[in-house]
C-alpha positions as CSV (number, residue, x, y, z in Angstrom):
1,M,76.1,102.6,101.3
2,T,79.7,101.7,101.3
3,T,81.2,98.7,99.5
4,F,81.6,96.9,102.9
5,E,78.0,97.4,103.7
6,E,76.9,96.2,100.3
7,M,78.9,93.0,100.8
8,Q,77.3,92.5,104.2
9,S,73.9,92.9,102.6
10,F,74.9,90.6,99.8
11,L,76.0,87.9,102.3
12,T,72.7,88.0,104.1
13,Y,70.5,87.1,101.2
14,D,67.7,84.6,101.7
15,A,67.0,81.4,99.6
16,A,64.4,83.2,97.5
17,S,67.0,85.7,96.2
18,A,69.8,83.1,95.8
19,E,69.4,83.0,92.1
20,S,69.7,86.7,91.6
21,A,72.7,86.8,94.0
22,S,74.5,84.1,92.0
23,D,74.4,86.4,89.0
24,K,76.5,89.0,90.9
25,S,79.4,86.7,91.4
26,D,80.8,83.4,90.2
27,N,82.6,82.9,93.5
28,I,81.1,84.5,96.6
29,W,84.2,83.7,98.7
30,V,86.5,85.6,96.3
31,E,84.2,88.6,96.2
32,T,83.9,88.6,100.0
33,A,87.6,88.2,100.4
34,R,88.2,91.2,98.0
35,V,86.0,93.5,100.1
36,V,87.4,92.3,103.4
37,F,90.9,92.6,102.0
38,E,90.4,96.3,101.3
39,E,89.0,97.0,104.8
40,A,91.6,94.8,106.6
41,N,94.4,96.5,104.7
42,N,93.1,99.9,105.7
43,L,93.0,98.7,109.3
44,R,96.5,97.0,109.0
45,D,95.1,93.7,110.0
46,E,97.8,91.5,108.6
47,I,96.3,88.1,109.6
48,T,93.1,88.9,107.7
49,V,94.9,90.4,104.7
50,H,96.9,87.1,104.3
51,A,93.8,85.0,104.8
52,C,92.0,87.0,102.1
53,R,95.0,86.6,99.7
54,R,94.9,82.8,100.2
55,V,91.1,82.8,99.6
56,M,91.5,84.8,96.4
57,D,94.4,82.6,95.2
58,D,92.4,79.5,95.8
59,G,89.4,80.9,93.9
60,S,91.6,81.9,91.0
61,R,92.7,78.3,90.8
62,G,89.1,77.0,91.1
63,D,89.8,75.5,94.5
64,L,87.7,75.8,97.6
65,P,89.3,78.0,100.2
66,A,90.6,76.5,103.5
67,Q,88.1,76.6,106.3
68,S,90.5,78.4,108.5
69,D,90.8,81.2,106.0
70,V,87.1,81.4,105.6
71,N,86.7,81.6,109.4
72,V,89.1,84.6,109.5
73,V,87.2,86.4,106.8
74,L,83.9,85.7,108.5
75,C,85.2,86.8,111.9
76,F,86.4,90.0,110.4
77,L,83.0,90.7,109.0
78,N,81.3,89.8,112.3
79,L,83.6,92.0,114.3
80,H,83.3,95.0,112.0
81,A,79.6,94.7,111.1
82,H,78.4,96.9,113.9
């Protein structure tokens, strides 16, 4: 299983496993952005790369990411999940 597939699996956890998932990461958006950043960078998807950087920067400051950046990250996941 690739890192990208692991992140997709991680994002689809159910409520019963939420507690164990929270142990994996303090900030799911930062972790998701890191994985998507690598894949988007490999595909030279500049829009997604920049959105991921902003999400990671927001997370490092303890801020919530902008909804528009989250949408870009989730759209990338959705488009490349199949």
